[in-house]
C-alpha positions in Angstrom: -7.1 -11.3 -13.9 -5.0 -9.2 -16.1 -2.3 -6.9 -15.1 -4.0 -3.7 -15.8 -7.1 -4.7 -13.6 -4.8 -5.8 -10.9 -2.9 -2.6 -11.1 -6.3 -0.7 -10.8 -7.1 -2.5 -7.5 -3.8 -1.8 -6.0 -4.1 1.9 -7.0 -7.6 2.2 -5.5 -6.3 0.7 -2.3 -3.5 3.0 -2.1 -5.7 6.0 -2.7 -8.2 4.9 0.1 -5.4 4.7 2.6 -6.1 7.1 5.6 -9.7 7.4 4.3 -11.0 3.9 5.0 -10.1 2.5 8.4 -6.9 0.6 8.6 -8.6 -2.7 9.4 -11.1 -2.3 6.6 -8.6 -1.5 4.1 -6.3 -4.3 5.3 -9.1 -6.8 4.9 -10.0 -5.6 1.4 -6.2 -5.9 0.4 -5.9 -9.3 1.8 -9.2 -10.6 0.1 -7.9 -9.2 -3.4 -4.4 -10.7 -2.8 -6.0 -14.1 -2.1 -8.2 -13.9 -5.1 -11.5 -13.6 -3.2 -12.8 -11.0 -5.6 -16.5 -11.1 -4.7 -15.7 -10.9 -1.0 -13.2 -8.1 -1.6 -15.6 -6.2 -3.9 -18.4 -6.4 -1.1 -16.2 -5.5 1.7 -14.9 -2.5 -0.2 -18.3 -1.2 -1.4 -20.2 -1.7 2.0 -17.4 -0.1 4.1 -17.1 2.8 1.8 -20.9 3.5 2.5 -20.7 2.4 6.2 -17.7 4.6 7.0 -19.1 7.6 5.0 -16.0 7.7 2.6 -16.6 9.6 -0.5 -14.8 8.8 -3.8 -13.9 11.1 -6.8 -15.4 10.4 -10.2 -12.0 9.0 -11.3 -11.8 6.8 -8.5 -15.4 5.5 -9.1 -14.3 4.7 -12.7 -11.3 2.7 -11.4 -13.5 0.6 -9.0 -16.0 0.1 -11.8 -13.1 -1.3 -14.0 -12.6 -4.2 -11.7 -15.9 -4.9 -10.0 -17.5 -8.1 -10.8 -20.7 -6.2 -11.3 -19.7 -2.8 -12.8 -23.1 -1.5 -12.5 -23.4 -2.4 -8.7 -26.0 -0.6 -6.8 -23.8 -0.5 -3.9 -21.2 1.5 -6.0 -23.9 3.9 -6.9 -24.6 4.6 -3.1 -21.0 5.6 -2.4 -21.0 9.5 -2.4 -19.1 11.2 -5.1 -16.8 14.1 -4.0 -15.2 16.7 -6.2 -11.6 15.9 -5.1 -10.1 13.6 -2.6 -9.6 15.0 0.8 -6.4 15.9 2.3 -4.9 13.3 4.5 -6.6 13.3 8.0 -3.2 12.8 9.7 0.0 14.6 10.1 3.2 12.7 10.1 6.5 13.0 11.9 9.9 11.3 11.9 9.7 10.4 15.6 6.9 9.5 17.9 6.1 10.9 21.4 8.2 9.8 24.4 5.6 7.2 25.3 5.3 5.8 21.8 5.7 2.0 21.4 9.3 0.9 20.5 9.3 0.2 16.6 12.6 -1.6 16.7 11.2 -5.2 16.7 8.9 -4.2 13.7 11.7 -2.5 11.9 13.8 -5.6 12.2 11.1 -8.0 11.0 9.9 -5.9 8.1 13.5 -4.9 7.1 14.5 -8.5 7.0 11.4 -9.9 5.2 10.9 -7.1 2.7 13.4 -8.4 0.1 11.4 -11.6 -0.2 8.5 -9.5 -1.4 10.5 -7.4 -3.9 10.9 -4.6 -1.2 13.9 -2.2 -1.9 13.4 0.6 0.4 11.4 0.8 3.8 10.4 3.9 5.8 8.7 4.5 9.0 6.8 7.7 10.3 4.7 8.4 13.3 1.0 9.1 12.3 -0.9 11.6 14.5 -4.7 12.0 13.6 -6.6 15.2 12.9 -10.2 15.3 14.2 -12.4 12.9 12.2 -9.5 10.5 11.2 -10.7 7.0 11.1 -7.7 5.6 13.2 -5.5 6.4 16.1 -1.9 7.7 16.3 0.8 5.1 15.7 3.7 4.1 13.5 3.1 3.7 9.8 5.5 1.9 7.4 5.9 2.6 3.7 7.7 -0.1 1.6 8.7 0.7 -2.0 8.9 -2.5 -4.1 10.3 -3.4 -7.7 8.0 -2.8 -10.6 7.5 -6.6 -11.0 6.5 -7.2 -7.4 3.0 -7.7 -6.3 2.0 -4.9 -3.9 -1.1 -6.6 -2.6 0.7 -9.9 -1.9 3.6 -8.0 -0.2 1.1 -6.2 2.1 -0.7 -9.5 2.9 2.5 -11.5 3.5 4.3 -8.8 5.6 1.2 -7.6 7.5 0.5 -11.3 8.5 4.0 -11.8 9.5 4.0 -8.6 11.7 0.8 -10.0 13.5 1.9 -13.5 13.9 5.5 -12.7 15.1 4.9 -9.6 17.1 1.2 -9.1 17.6 1.6 -5.7 15.9 -0.9 -4.2 13.4 1.1 -1.1 12.3 -0.3 0.1 8.9 1.9 -0.8 6.0 1.6 0.8 2.6 3.3 -0.9 -0.3 4.1 1.1 -3.4 5.8 0.3 -6.7 9.1 2.4 -6.7 9.1 5.2 -9.4 5.3 5.6 -9.2 4.0 9.0 -7.8 2.5 8.2 -4.4 -1.0 9.3 -3.4 -1.2 12.1 -1.0 -1.3 9.9 2.2 1.6 8.0 1.4 3.6 11.1 0.0 3.0 12.8 3.3 4.2 9.8 5.3 7.3 9.6 3.1 8.1 13.2 3.3 8.4 12.9 7.2 9.6 9.3 7.3 13.0 7.8 8.6 14.5 5.0 6.5 14.6 1.6 7.9 17.4 -0.8 6.8 16.4 -3.5 4.4 18.1 -6.8 3.9 
């Protein structure tokens, strides 16, 4: 797969954060990172339809650009919306008093991030609005170098978070210097930095 196609995949996954459920989007990212293209395509399209997530015309064209079957009937079944919805969450720099302690995850992600091209790491508390696909919890955003692989970084760091700590906090990996989609922009606007290195 060429760099342009891979960038389109990463872009679509970033755009769908907060719209598809965390587990679904995580699975899609992991399949693409592992080179399981047909499985990733099927998981993406079936879950867009199953979860009732609409996509814009521009997002449809991006998806079409990397699908194994650009004329997939499953893609035609995904509803088209005029514009992407606003994030279904609000973000804050701190969690409630009963929020889980993020310190172990901060330390693990901060230590491992440089191995994946990560330069800067941020954490925010995510609180869902009505209709959001996932519950409240910590969200991490990692900014990586422009030559890093955001999908592989996501897969590696999420797997490490689960195997070491049994935590599944959402992680967004973005190339530094690229304008973030609304979900990640909202998280970054409210986030606290986490030490890296």
